[in-house]
N, C-alpha and C positions, 0 to 999 in steps of 0.2 A: 504494500500500500504506500502510495506516495505521501510522504510526510507533509507536503505542502497543502494537500487537500484538507487536512485537519486544522490548518491555520484559520483563525477568524480575526478580521481586522479589529484592532482595539483602539485605533486612532482614526480620525477622518482621513479620507484618501487625499484631501488637499495637503495634509502634512506628509503623507507617504509618497507623494510625487510632486515634482516641480516642473514648471514650464521653462524649457531651455530655448526653443525657437518658437516665437509667438504663434499660437493657434496651430501648431504642428508637432513639435517634438517635446516629449516629456521624459523626465528621468525619475526613477523611483525604486521602491523596494518590492520584495516578494509579497508583502501584505497588500500593496496596491494592485499587484498583478492578479491575485486570487479574488479580489473584490470585484467580480465581473459586473454586477449590476451597477456599481458606482462608476466603473469604466464606461459602461454604456451611457450613463448619465452625463459623463464628460465627453461623449462622442469619440472615444478612442476606438479606432477601427482596426489597428494592427498592434501587435506586441512582439518585441524582440527580447528573448530571455537569454541572459548570459550567466549560466550557472552549470554546476555539475549534476543537477537533478532536474528532471523534466517536470514542470508544473502541470499535472494532468487537468486540473480544473480549467486553467487558462487555455490549454491545448484543445480541450473538448469544446470550449465556448467559442473560440475564434477559428479553429480548423487550420490545417497546414498552409492554406493559401494566405492566411492573415497572421500566422504565428511562426516565428523562426526561433529555433532553440540552438544556441551555440554552447557546446559542452566543454566548459573549462572550470577549474577550481580557482579559488582566490589565493594562489601561491605565486611567489616571485618567479619561480622557474617555469611557470606555464607559458606556452607560446601563444599568447593572446593575439599577437600581431599577425599570425597566420590566418586569422579569421577577419581581419579588418576589411579586406576587399568584399567579402560576402556580406558582412554587416552593413557596410557603407552602401552597397548596392540595394539591399533590402530597405534601408531607411530612405535613400535618395529616390527610389522609385515611387515613394508615396508622397513626396513633396509636391504641393500643389493640389493634392486630392486625398484627404484623410488625415488622421491624427494618430501618432504612434507613441507608445510607451516603451522605453528601453529600461530594463530592470535587471538586477541581480538579487542577492539575498537582502542586503542592507541598502543598496543603491549608493554605495560610496566608492567602490574600487573597480570591479569588472565593468559594470555598465557605464560608470562615469568615464572610464578609459575609452570605451567604444564611442561614446558621445563626443569626446574630445577629438578622437581620430576623424569622426565624421565632420566636425566643424573645421578641422584643419584641411581636409580634402575638399569638401563641398563649398565652404565659405572663405577659403584662403587664409584662415587664421594661423598665426604662429602657435606653437605649443604654449607659450606663456599667455598669449591672448585667450586661447581656448580654456586653459586652466582657470584663469581669472573669471572668464565669462560664466563657466559652469559653477565655480565656487561661489560667485555672487548670488546665484540663483538657488543653489542647494549647498548650504554652508558645511554640511557634514562630509562632503566629498573628500576622499583621501585615497587615491590609488596606491597600491603597494609599490615598493621600490623597483621591482622587476618590470612592472607595467609602465612606470615612468621612463625607464630606460628604453623600453620598446617604443614608446611614443616619441622619445627623443630621436631614435633611429628612423622612425617613420617621418618625422619632420625633416630630417636631413635628406631623405629620399624625395620628399615633396618639394622642399624649398632650397635644398643645397646647403643649408647651414642650420645651426641650433640657436634658439632664442634664450636658452637657459644654460647657465654654466654648470659644469659637473658638481660644484659645491652646492649650488642652488638646487640641483636635481636631487641630491641626497637629502637635503633639508627643506624640501619643497613647502611643506605645511608651515614650518617656522618662518621661512622667507616670506611667504604670502602674508602671514599675520603681522610680522614686524616691519616689512618693507613695502610690499605691494599694496596691502590693504590701506595703510595710512594715506597713500598717494591717491586713492580713489574714493575714500570716505567722504560723504557729503556730495558726491557727484552722481548725476544720473548715469546708470549703466549705458555704455555706448551701444547703439543699434548694430546688429549684425550686418556685414556686407551682404549683398545679394549673392545667391549661389552662383558659382562659376561653372563654366562648361569644361569638364576635365575628362581625360581618358580614364579607363578603369584604374582604381588605386593600385599602387605597387604592393607586392607581397613577396616575401622571401621563400615561402614554402606553401604547399597545398594544405588547405584545412583538412583536419582528420575526421571530423564528424559530418557525414553526409545525410541527406534526407532519408535514405534507406536505413541508416543506423538509427536515426531518430524514430522512424516508424517501428523498428524492431523494439526499441526501448519502450515506446508507448504501449506496445502490445504485451510486454513482458510482465 
C-alpha cells in the first residue's frame, strides 16, 4: 500500500504550495499533491512528482497523460540532472494552457531543483536568479548540496558560465539570508522574463525511469 494514500492534509493547500510562475507553475509538497479536490479547486491540470515513491492517489486522479513521476531520492548522489530534459519538456508543454504543480515530499529540495532548472532553461535565468526567485516565493526551499552542484553544471551548459561561486554554492542558504536577501528586502519581486525559444535542454545521460517502469510500479 502506498504510504502517501494515507496522508491527509493538515494545513491549507495554499500553505503547501506556492505560485512560482503566475497562473501556471506551482511548487509544493506531497500533502498538496494528494489533496486532489483542492487541486481541482485551484484549477491544477497537471502534476509532476519528483520522489522515490509513486503517489497513487494523484496518479489515479490525473492519469498518465497529466501526471509525470520522476523516481529519485533526496540524496546528494542522485543524478537528478539526468531527468531535467524530461521534466522541462513536461512543464514547458503546458505553458500557455493549464496549471501545473511540481512537488516532492516536502517541496524544498527535489522539486525546487527541477523548478529552478526549468526557469533557467525556459526563462533564461541564471542559477542565482532562479534560486532567489523560487526562494522569495517559497521560503522553505533548500536543495541539497549535490543538486546545487548539478544545477551549477546545468547553468554552465546553458549559459557558458556560473553565477554562483563555489563558496556560495556550498553555503547557499546562508549566503541568501545574509547577503542576497538584504539586497532585495522591501523591493517588489522582479517579473519573470518571457519564455525563450530554446532547443531541447542538454542532458549528460539518459533518464533511468521510463513510462513503462512507472506503469509497472503503479500496478505492483
